[in-house]
C-alpha positions in Angstrom: 0.0 0.0 0.0 2.8 2.4 0.8 4.3 1.9 -2.6 1.0 2.6 -4.3 0.6 5.9 -2.3 4.2 6.9 -2.9 3.8 6.2 -6.7 0.6 8.3 -6.8 2.2 11.2 -4.9 5.2 11.2 -7.2 3.1 11.1 -10.3 0.8 13.9 -9.4 3.7 16.0 -8.0 5.6 15.8 -11.3 2.4 16.7 -13.2 1.8 19.6 -10.9 5.5 20.6 -11.5 5.0 20.4 -15.3 1.9 22.7 -15.0 3.8 25.3 -13.0 6.9 25.5 -15.1 5.6 25.6 -18.7 5.9 29.3 -18.6 9.5 29.0 -17.3 10.9 27.3 -20.4 10.5 23.8 -19.1 8.8 21.0 -21.2 8.0 17.7 -19.5 7.5 14.6 -21.6 6.1 11.6 -19.6 6.7 8.1 -20.9 6.8 4.5 -19.8 5.0 1.2 -20.0 2.9 -1.3 -18.1 4.7 -4.6 -18.4 3.5 -8.1 -17.4 5.5 -11.3 -17.8 4.6 -14.9 -17.3 7.7 -17.1 -17.2 8.5 -20.8 -16.7 12.0 -22.1 -15.7 13.3 -25.6 -15.4 16.3 -24.7 -13.2 16.7 -22.3 -10.3 19.1 -19.5 -11.2 21.3 -16.7 -10.2 18.7 -14.1 -10.6 16.9 -11.0 -9.2 13.4 -9.7 -9.0 11.6 -13.1 -8.2 13.6 -14.8 -11.1 12.4 -12.2 -13.6 16.1 -11.0 -14.1 17.7 -14.4 -14.9 21.4 -14.7 -15.5 22.5 -18.3 -15.4 21.4 -21.6 -13.8 22.9 -21.8 -10.2 24.5 -25.1 -9.3 24.4 -25.7 -5.5 25.1 -29.4 -5.4 23.2 -32.8 -5.3 20.9 -34.2 -2.7 21.4 -37.6 -0.9 19.9 -39.4 -3.9 22.4 -37.8 -6.3 19.8 -35.5 -7.9 20.6 -31.9 -8.8 19.0 -29.8 -6.1 18.2 -26.7 -8.3 16.9 -28.7 -11.2 13.2 -28.0 -10.6 10.5 -26.2 -12.4 9.0 -22.9 -11.3 6.5 -20.3 -12.7 5.5 -16.8 -12.0 3.4 -13.8 -13.3 4.8 -10.4 -12.5 4.3 -6.7 -13.3 7.1 -5.3 -11.1 9.0 -3.9 -14.0 6.3 -1.5 -15.0 8.1 1.8 -15.5 7.5 5.6 -15.4 9.8 8.4 -16.5 9.9 12.0 -17.4 12.2 13.8 -19.8 12.8 17.4 -19.1 13.8 20.0 -21.7 14.9 23.3 -20.3 16.4 26.7 -21.2 19.8 27.4 -22.6 22.5 27.6 -19.9 26.2 28.1 -20.4 25.5 28.2 -24.2 24.1 24.7 -24.0 20.6 23.1 -24.3 19.7 21.7 -21.0 17.8 18.5 -20.3 17.2 15.9 -17.6 15.7 12.5 -17.1 14.1 10.9 -14.1 12.9 7.3 -14.3 11.9 4.6 -11.9 10.2 1.2 -11.6 9.1 -1.3 -8.9 12.4 -3.3 -9.0 13.4 -2.1 -5.6 16.1 -4.1 -3.9 16.1 -6.7 -6.6 16.8 -9.8 -4.6 15.3 -9.2 -1.2 12.5 -6.6 -1.8 11.6 -6.5 -5.5 8.4 -4.5 -5.1 9.8 -1.2 -3.9 10.2 1.9 -6.1 13.8 2.3 -7.3 15.8 4.9 -9.2 16.8 3.9 -12.8 17.9 7.1 -14.3 18.5 10.6 -12.7 20.7 12.9 -14.7 21.2 16.4 -16.1 22.6 17.0 -19.6 24.2 20.0 -21.2 24.2 19.7 -25.0 26.4 22.0 -27.2 26.7 21.8 -31.0 29.6 19.3 -31.0 29.7 18.1 -27.4 27.6 16.9 -24.5 28.1 16.8 -20.7 26.0 14.3 -18.7 26.0 14.3 -14.8 24.0 11.7 -12.8 22.9 8.1 -13.0 22.4 6.5 -16.4 23.7 3.5 -18.4 27.3 2.5 -18.1 29.3 3.3 -21.3 29.8 -0.5 -21.8 26.1 -0.8 -22.2 26.8 0.4 -25.7 24.4 3.3 -26.2 21.6 2.3 -28.5 23.3 -1.0 -29.4 21.8 -3.7 -27.2 19.9 -6.9 -27.7 16.2 -6.9 -28.4 14.7 -9.7 -26.3 11.7 -10.4 -24.1 13.7 -11.1 -21.0 14.5 -8.4 -18.5 18.1 -9.5 -18.5 18.4 -7.9 -22.0 21.1 -10.4 -22.9 23.1 -10.3 -19.6 25.5 -11.8 -18.7 26.6 -11.8 -22.3 25.7 -8.1 -22.5 27.0 -5.6 -19.9 24.1 -4.4 -17.6 24.6 -1.4 -15.2 23.2 2.0 -14.5 25.6 4.0 -12.4 26.4 7.5 -11.1 28.9 9.2 -13.5 30.2 12.3 -15.2 30.5 11.7 -19.0 31.6 14.0 -21.7 31.0 13.3 -25.4 32.7 15.0 -28.3 30.9 14.7 -31.7 33.1 15.0 -34.8 31.2 14.2 -38.1 30.1 10.6 -37.9 32.3 9.9 -34.9 31.6 10.3 -31.1 34.4 10.2 -28.6 33.4 9.6 -24.9 35.1 9.7 -21.5 33.4 9.0 -18.2 34.3 8.8 -14.5 32.0 6.5 -12.6 31.2 5.1 -9.2 28.7 2.5 -8.1 25.2 2.2 -6.7 22.8 -0.7 -7.4 25.4 -2.7 -9.4 28.3 -3.0 -7.1 31.8 -4.7 -7.1 32.0 -7.8 -5.0 34.2 -7.9 -2.0 35.9 -10.8 -0.2 35.1 -9.4 3.2 32.0 -10.9 4.9 29.2 -8.7 6.4 27.1 -6.1 4.8 30.3 -4.6 3.3 30.1 -7.4 0.7 26.7 -6.3 -0.7 27.2 -2.5 -0.7 29.3 -0.2 -2.9 31.8 0.3 0.0 34.6 -1.6 -1.9 34.4 0.9 -4.7 34.2 3.9 -2.4 37.3 2.7 -0.5 39.0 2.1 -3.8 39.1 6.0 -3.9 39.6 6.4 -7.7 36.5 6.5 -9.9 36.2 3.9 -12.6 37.5 5.3 -15.9 35.8 4.4 -19.2 36.5 5.7 -22.7 34.7 4.9 -26.0 34.5 5.7 -29.6 31.6 5.2 -31.9 31.1 5.5 -35.7 27.6 5.9 -37.1 26.1 6.4 -40.5 22.7 5.5 -42.0 22.9 1.7 -42.0 25.9 0.9 -39.9 27.2 1.6 -36.4 30.4 0.4 -34.8 32.0 1.2 -31.4 34.7 0.1 -29.0 35.8 1.0 -25.5 38.1 0.3 -22.5 37.7 0.6 -18.8 39.9 0.6 -15.6 38.3 0.0 -12.2 40.1 -0.1 -8.8 38.5 -1.5 -5.6 39.6 -2.3 -2.1 38.4 -5.8 -1.1 39.0 -5.4 2.6 38.9 -2.7 5.3 40.7 -5.0 7.8 42.5 -8.3 8.1 43.0 -10.7 11.0 46.2 -12.7 11.5 48.0 -14.4 14.4 49.1 -11.0 15.8 45.6 -9.5 15.7 43.5 -7.2 13.6 45.2 -4.8 11.1 44.0 -2.1 8.7 44.2 -3.4 5.1 45.8 -1.3 2.4 45.6 -3.7 -0.6 43.8 -2.8 -3.8 43.0 -4.7 -6.9 42.2 -3.2 -10.4 40.3 -4.7 -13.3 40.8 -3.7 -16.9 38.4 -4.5 -19.8 37.6 -3.8 -23.4 34.5 -4.1 -25.6 33.4 -3.7 -29.2 30.1 -3.8 -31.0 28.6 -3.3 -34.5 25.1 -3.0 -35.9 23.8 -3.2 -39.5 20.3 -2.3 -40.5 18.7 -2.9 -43.9 14.9 -2.5 -44.5 13.2 -4.7 -41.9 16.4 -6.6 -41.0 18.9 -5.7 -38.3 21.8 -7.5 -36.7 24.1 -6.6 -33.9 27.3 -8.3 -32.5 29.0 -7.4 -29.3 32.0 -8.7 -27.4 33.7 -8.1 -24.0 37.1 -9.1 -22.7 38.5 -8.2 -19.3 39.1 -8.8 -15.6 36.7 -8.6 -12.6 34.0 -6.7 -14.4 31.1 -7.9 -12.2 30.1 -4.3 -11.5 28.6 -4.4 -15.0 27.0 -7.9 -14.5 29.7 -9.9 -16.3 30.9 -13.1 -14.8 34.3 -13.3 -13.2 36.1 -12.1 -10.2 39.4 -12.5 -8.4 41.1 -14.6 -5.8 43.6 -14.5 -3.0 47.2 -14.9 -4.4 49.2 -14.7 -1.1 48.5 -14.4 2.6 50.6 -13.0 5.5 49.8 -15.3 8.4 50.9 -12.7 11.0 48.7 -9.8 9.8 46.2 -11.6 7.6 47.2 -9.3 4.7 46.2 -10.6 1.3 47.2 -9.9 -2.3 44.9 -10.7 -5.2 44.8 -11.9 -8.7 42.1 -11.4 -11.3 40.2 -13.9 -13.4 40.0 -13.0 -17.1 36.7 -13.7 -18.9 35.2 -13.0 -22.3 31.6 -13.0 -23.7 30.3 -12.5 -27.2 26.7 -12.3 -28.6 24.9 -12.0 -31.9 21.2 -10.7 -32.1 19.3 -10.7 -35.3 15.8 -9.3 -36.0 13.4 -9.3 -38.9 10.0 -7.7 -39.3 8.0 -4.8 -37.9 4.5 -5.7 -37.1 5.4 -9.3 -36.8 9.0 -9.7 -35.7 11.2 -12.7 -35.4 14.4 -12.6 -33.3 17.3 -14.7 -32.4 20.1 -14.2 -29.8 23.1 -16.4 -29.4 25.7 -15.8 -26.7 28.9 -17.5 -25.5 31.4 -16.9 -22.8 34.4 -18.5 -21.2 36.6 -18.1 -18.1 40.3 -18.1 -19.0 41.5 -18.4 -15.4 43.7 -16.3 -13.1 46.7 -14.2 -14.0 48.7 -15.6 -11.0 48.5 -18.7 -8.9 46.0 -18.8 -6.1 47.0 -19.2 -2.5 46.5 -22.7 -1.0 45.4 -22.4 2.6 46.7 -25.9 3.4 43.3 -27.6 3.0 43.4 -27.5 -0.8 40.9 -24.7 -0.8 41.1 -21.4 -2.6 39.5 -18.1 -1.6 37.8 -16.4 -4.5 35.2 -13.7 -4.9 33.1 -12.2 -7.7 30.2 -13.2 -9.9 30.5 -17.0 -10.2 34.3 -17.2 -10.8 33.8 -21.0 -10.6 31.9 -21.1 -13.9 34.1 -22.2 -16.8 31.8 -21.5 -19.7 28.3 -20.2 -20.5 26.1 -20.4 -23.6 22.6 -19.1 -24.5 20.3 -19.4 -27.5 17.0 -17.5 -27.5 14.5 -17.4 -30.4 11.5 -15.1 -30.2 8.4 -14.0 -32.0 6.7 -10.7 -31.3 3.5 -8.9 -32.4 3.5 -5.1 -32.4 0.4 -3.1 -32.9 -0.2 0.5 -31.8 0.9 0.8 -28.1 0.9 -3.0 -27.5 3.8 -5.3 -27.8 3.3 -9.1 -27.3 6.4 -11.4 -27.2 6.8 -15.2 -26.9 10.4 -16.3 -26.2 12.3 -19.4 -25.5 15.6 -19.0 -23.7 18.0 -21.9 -23.1 21.0 -20.9 -20.9 23.8 -23.4 -19.9 26.7 -22.9 -17.5 29.6 -25.3 -16.8 30.5 -25.3 -13.1 33.9 -26.3 -11.9 33.7 -29.3 -9.5 36.3 -31.4 -7.7 39.8 -30.2 -7.1 40.8 -26.6 -8.2 44.0 -26.0 -10.1 45.7 -23.4 -8.0 48.0 -22.4 -10.9 45.1 -20.9 -12.9 42.0 -21.0 -10.6 40.1 -23.5 -12.9 38.9 -27.1 -12.5 39.6 -30.2 -14.4 36.0 -31.4 -14.1 32.8 -29.4 -14.8 29.1 -30.0 -14.2 26.8 -28.7 -16.9 23.6 -27.0 -15.8 20.8 -25.9 -18.2 17.7 -23.8 -17.8 14.9 -23.8 -20.3 12.8 -20.7 -20.0 9.5 -19.9 -21.6 8.6 -16.2 -21.4 5.4 -14.5 -22.5 5.5 -10.7 -22.2 2.9 -8.0 -22.8 3.8 -4.2 -22.8 1.5 -1.3 -23.0 3.6 1.7 -23.9 2.8 5.4 -23.4 
């Protein structure tokens, strides 16, 4: 009930604001959609929002009869990703056209309380003739601008596609058909994982204590039928605030940095379009890509650790044909290439690792769909098969990988209806 009341108050407050500021050179454009999804899964997964945001099947082991515990069917019907936003166009300031965007949905705290209002976008933009400054929360540059998969699933191709909205300061320079971008970013809802237990492991504290903002640069070329882009990032975090050794508790001063690159392309011709994207890098779980890091050495006296990154890559292709009736296909692959240095053996043949499923060796997805688009209604039926190979048995401390793997597969049927406004 509180969510309904808050939603109503926000909606009418923004409408009232729009009525008051039309004479002050402000123009408000409301947009959004009502979205309902029915989905069936055959394997419990690493997910959020009551399984609606599904990444990969999650292997947790076998029961006493030798049966895979998470291999069971579940269904749900949900409208929590219904969305409301407002685009704001304002007066010229500093010689630039000003604009803003506020957008939210009911995704809330995606895992524990997925029915609360949550912020998606909240930024201000200054647009000059050949440049643009954006300050606030919006898509991470590795999202790829307008080049992202068109699918029914809320995951929008993740974890083969980067997925993160984050606080940032971004500057774009436009030169002919090229756009050059640079951004300084921190974290909010999509946060780097930390090896330290407690609430510290689920907040953005590791990034805040990493001091330096994440740095991302990108370049994009665009003409009528073809778009291509590439980018690179550098992200430093501090996995621990303290460490404990035989001599007591000590303040930690060890950092770890991840680097990554990405590239994408899109081609459009009549009713056909195709995109391809690829990511390669280390510890990029802040943008919902699998991977992480592990402990490379340990000082028994102080408990101080050093770390080594896992290196992962993913690639996808997404093709679409049609307009009113539209057929689509997404294919994605990914692989874990292991750690840069050997992992520390604690004496019990166990390694300490952290991240977004660093024990997964490979992932694969194929997802065909058919949609019907008429006026403000979009109906989609989609089949999504996602597999993940989990390392089992003994770990190889030299590269952080496993000699044996256990394949898990989820089959998802998704029926989605959107009413856009």
